[in-house]
Each structure stands twice: as structure tokens, then as C-alpha cells.
C-alpha positions as CSV (number, residue, x, y, z in Angstrom):
1,X,0.0,0.0,0.0
2,X,1.4,3.4,-1.0
3,X,2.0,6.2,1.5
4,X,-0.7,8.3,-0.2
5,X,-3.3,5.5,0.4
6,X,-2.3,5.2,4.0
7,X,-2.7,8.9,4.5
8,X,-6.1,8.9,2.9
9,X,-7.3,6.0,5.1
10,X,-5.8,7.7,8.2
11,X,-7.6,11.0,7.4
12,X,-10.9,9.1,6.9
13,X,-10.5,7.3,10.2
14,X,-9.7,10.6,12.0
15,X,-12.7,12.4,10.5
16,X,-15.0,9.5,11.4
17,X,-13.7,9.5,15.0
18,X,-14.1,13.2,15.2
19,X,-17.7,13.0,14.0
20,X,-18.6,10.3,16.5
21,X,-16.9,12.2,19.4
22,X,-18.5,15.5,18.4
23,X,-21.9,14.0,18.3
24,X,-22.6,15.1,14.7
25,X,-22.8,11.6,13.2
26,X,-26.4,10.7,12.6
27,X,-28.0,7.3,13.1
28,X,-29.2,5.8,9.8
29,X,-32.8,5.9,11.0
30,X,-32.7,9.7,11.0
31,X,-32.5,9.7,7.2
32,X,-36.2,9.3,6.6
33,X,-38.0,11.2,3.8
34,X,-39.5,13.7,6.2
35,X,-36.2,14.9,7.8
36,X,-34.7,18.1,6.5
37,X,-31.1,18.8,7.1
38,X,-29.8,22.3,7.8
39,X,-26.2,21.5,6.7
40,X,-24.7,19.0,4.3
41,X,-21.0,18.5,3.6
42,X,-20.1,16.6,0.4
43,X,-16.5,15.2,0.1
44,X,-15.4,14.8,-3.5
45,X,-11.6,14.9,-3.3
46,X,-10.8,12.7,-6.3
47,X,-9.7,13.7,-9.8
48,X,-11.7,15.9,-12.1
49,X,-13.3,13.1,-14.0
50,X,-14.6,11.5,-10.8
51,X,-15.8,14.9,-9.6
52,X,-17.7,15.4,-12.9
53,X,-19.5,12.1,-12.5
54,X,-20.6,13.1,-9.0
55,X,-22.2,16.3,-10.2
56,X,-25.6,14.7,-10.8
57,X,-25.6,13.4,-7.2
58,X,-24.7,16.8,-5.9
59,X,-27.6,18.3,-7.9
60,X,-29.9,15.6,-6.4
61,X,-28.9,16.5,-2.9
62,X,-29.7,20.2,-3.6
63,X,-33.1,19.3,-5.0
64,X,-33.8,17.1,-2.0
65,X,-32.6,19.7,0.6
66,X,-33.2,23.1,-1.0
67,X,-32.9,25.1,2.2
68,X,-29.7,23.3,3.4
69,X,-26.3,25.0,3.5
70,X,-24.3,22.7,1.2
71,X,-20.5,22.7,1.4
72,X,-18.4,21.0,-1.2
73,X,-15.0,19.7,0.0
74,X,-12.8,19.0,-3.1
75,X,-9.2,18.9,-4.1
76,X,-7.2,22.1,-4.5
77,X,-7.1,21.5,-8.2
78,X,-10.8,21.0,-8.6
79,X,-11.7,23.9,-6.2
80,X,-10.1,26.3,-8.8
81,X,-12.6,25.0,-11.4
82,X,-15.8,25.3,-9.4
83,X,-17.5,28.2,-7.7
84,X,-20.4,28.3,-5.3
85,X,-23.6,28.5,-7.2
86,X,-26.9,26.7,-7.5
87,X,-25.7,23.3,-6.3
88,X,-23.6,24.3,-3.3
89,X,-23.0,27.3,-1.1
90,X,-19.3,27.1,-0.4
91,X,-16.2,25.3,-1.7
92,X,-13.4,24.2,0.6
93,X,-10.1,22.7,-0.8
94,X,-8.5,19.7,0.8
95,X,-5.7,17.7,-0.6
96,X,-5.6,14.8,1.9
97,X,-2.9,16.4,4.0
98,X,-3.1,16.4,7.8
99,X,-2.8,20.2,7.9
100,X,-5.6,20.5,5.4
101,X,-7.8,18.3,7.6
102,X,-7.1,20.4,10.7
103,X,-8.1,23.6,8.9
104,X,-11.2,21.9,7.4
105,X,-12.5,20.7,10.7
106,X,-12.0,24.1,12.2
107,X,-13.9,25.8,9.3
108,X,-16.7,23.2,9.4
109,X,-17.1,23.6,13.2
110,X,-17.8,27.4,12.7
């Protein structure tokens, strides 16, 4: 396993632990059709092609939760290509570095 893959897995584990400790992780039963979320964070930190394929899903999230504040977390490279608009309210760059993750958690907490 490459160092890059190890870092990505470590960041995923740390974010999951943080979500569980902070009490922000929802039980799957809370995802019923009647529940409206106030905030949604979408992580799409892959290459441009993968990001483009996720665009219809991002649009579907916006249609389902029109009043929610949607934040897109994407790679630095992709963040330069997209701007907040109809589908999301804010774009945050993250390139799978620990320092990026610390900043990201801080921004999302606010």
C-alpha cells in the first residue's frame, strides 16, 4: 500500500472518529424522507473526472434539501474550477494532508 493511500485512510478514520466524538454523526434511522437537514458536507476529493461524475448526485442533494447549506470539499485542483452556485454554497479545498484536515475541521465547526 502506498504512502498516499495510507494517509487517505488515516484521514478518513480521524474524520470518522471526530464526527462520532463531536456527536454530529447521525443514526441511519434519521435519514427518513421527512427529515430536512440544515447543513450538508459533500466530500469529492478525487480527480476531475470523478468529480464530474458526482455532479448529478450533488444536484440531487440540492433538490432534496433546497434550504440546506451545502459545502463541497474537493481537491485544491478542482476547487479552482468550481464556484459556489446553485448546487452548493461554499467550496473548501482539501488535498488529503493532515494540515488541510485540521483547517477543514476548524472551518466546518464554525
